[in-house]
N, C-alpha and C positions, 0 to 999 in steps of 0.2 A: 366539824368530820363531815356532818350529812351535807353540808353544802359543797364541800369538794367532791365526795362521791356524786352528786348531783352534776357537777360541773364535767368531772370525767365521763359519765355515761354520756352528757350533751358532747363533746369530744368524740366519744366513741360512736354516736350515730353521725357525725360530721365526716368523720375519715373510712368508716367502713366502706361506704359506696366508692368513693374514691379510690382505695385500695384494691378492693373488688374489679374495679375499671381497669386500674394498672397490671393487676397478674392476668386478666381475663385478655388484654392487649398482648401480653406479654407471650401468654399461651399460643393466642394467634399467629405471633410472629415466628413463633420458634416452628409450628406446624409449617407456615410457609415455607421456611428455608429449609425445613426438612424435606419438602416435598419438591423443592427446586434445587437441591445439592446436585452439581454436577451438571446443570443446563441452565444457559443463561436464560433469564425472562427477557421475554421480548414483546411489548405490547402490540397485538394484533390489530389491523385497520377492519373490524369487524364490529357487530352491534352488543359485543358483550362490554359490561360495565361492571366495575366494582364497587360493594357498597357494605359496610362493614356495621355488622350487627351483634350483639352480645347474646350470645345463647349458650348458656350453662357452662361459662366461661372459656367458648372456641369460637373465633370468629369466624362469621359467614360469609360467602361470596356469591351477590346474586344476580342471576341473568335477567336479561332487560323483560323477558317474558313474565319473571316474578316467582319462578322456581327456584329454591336455593339447594344447594347443594355443599358437600365439603369441598374445602380448599384444595385437596389433594385433587380430586377429580376435576375442578375448574379450572387448574393449572395445565393436567394434560389436554383439555377441551384449548384452553389458550394457546398452548404450541401447536395443535393441530390447525386452527384459525389462523396462527400466523405462517408454517407452513402453505397453507391453501392458500393467505393474502401475497406472498411472495411470487407462488406460482402465475397468480390472477396480472401481477404487477410486470411478471417476464412477459406474457401473453400479450398485454397492451402494448407494450414496448416493441414487440414483433422480433422476428430472427435479426441478429447483427449482421450488418453489412461488412462484405471484405473491404480493404483499402484497396482504393483505385488511385493508379498515377496519373499526375496531371503536369505539363509544362512547369508550373511554378512550384510542384512539390519537387520533380525531378531535379530541375535548376538549385532548389534549395537543398538537396540531398548531395549532390554533387559540389555543389560551394562547402558544406560543411567537412564533407570529406578531405578535400583541399586545405582547409584550413585546419582542421585536426592535424593532419600530415606536416602543414608547417611547423606548426607548433610542437609537435611530438619529437620531429627530426631535429629542427633547430633549437629547442631545449634540451636535446641528449647530444646534440653536435657540442653546444657549449658546455657542457661538464666534459664530456670527452677532449677536449682542448684545454681544460684546464687541469685536469689530472693526467692526460700522458703527453700533451706536448708544450708543457711548461706557459701556459696564458695564465692569467692572474686567477687569483682565487674567487673572485667576484664573480668570474663570469660561470664558476660551477653554481653560486648562488641563484645568477639570474637564470640560468639553465634548468635549475630546479624549481622556481618560481614557475618559468613556464609550462614543465611539466604537469605541475599539479594544476595550472589552469585548463590543460589539456583536456583533462578528466570529463570537465564538464563539456566538453563540446559535444560529444556524440550524443547528449541527452537530448540535442536538439533536434536531433534527426525524425523524420515522419516515418523512419522505418520502426515497426512495432516492435520486433524481437531483437533482446540486448545479442544474443549470439549471431543470427545473420548481421547486423549491424558491424560490429565487430570483426567479422569473418571476412567481411566486404572490404572495409576498413584496410583489412591487413593486405589486399593486392594493391589500391592505393599506395601505403605505406611502402611496398617494395617497389612501385615504380617510381615513385617520390625520391624514394633515398636515392637510387641511381640518379637521377637529375641532380639531385643534391651535392652528392660526391663530384659529379662532374663539372658543375658551377663553381662552388666554395672549394674544392680541394683539388682540380685537376685531374680527377681521376677519368680515366677513359673507359667506358664500358666494352668489353667484348663481344662478340657475338651472342656467346652462354648467356651474358648479362640481358644483352636486347631482347634475345627470343624469350629468356626465363621471363623477363619483367612484362612482356609486351601477354606470353599466356596470362600470366597471373591476373592482368586487370582485365582483359577479357573473359576472362573465367568469373572473377567477382561480380562483374557487370551482368554476365548470365545470371548469377545467382540471385541478383538485387532484383533485376526485371523479369525475371520468370514468372509466366501469369500463375496464381494461386486463387484457389477458391478456401474459403473457411466455412 
C-alpha cells in the first residue's frame, strides 16, 4: 500500500508540470483567437518577433527590445505594422503605369477581335443551320464546341477592362456578321447595313484607342 502510494506521488510529480504546460498553452491560444477574431492575422515585415513564455498560465509575446506585453496589445501592434509595411511596399513600387499601345499590341488586339468574331459567328451559324435549315445535328454540336472555345479568346486581349474589351468586340461582331452573311449566305447588305456597320466599327475603334490616363 505504501509502495503504491509512493508510485502515485511520483507519477503526480511527473505529470503535473506537463499538465500545467498544456493548460497554459491552451489558455494562450484561446487569448490569441479571441484577440484576432474577425481580423486575419498577417505577419508583418518588421522587427517584431514572437516568443512564447509561461507566465501565470498566459502566453506572452515578446518584442525584440525586450519589453513584454499582453497578446491583445501585441496583435494590435502587428496589425498596424502590417498596414505600414503594405504602404512601404506600394511606395517602393511607385505609381502604376498606364497601359501604352504599341504596334505589336495593336496588331495582337485586332487579330484577336477578328478570331473571336470568326469563332462566335461561325459557331452560331452552324447551330442556326442545324436548327432552322435542316443541316445535320452534328453541326449544332460542332458549333456549340466552337462557341465554348470562343469564350476563352477575349481573355488573351491586351485590353485591361472586361467591359471595354467586349464593347469594342461588339462593333467587330456587327461588321463581320454582315460580311459572313454576304459570303456564306449570299445576303446583300443594303445602305443601312453598310452605314450602320461602318459607324459601329469606327465607334468601337475610337473607344479602343482613345488616350486614357490612370
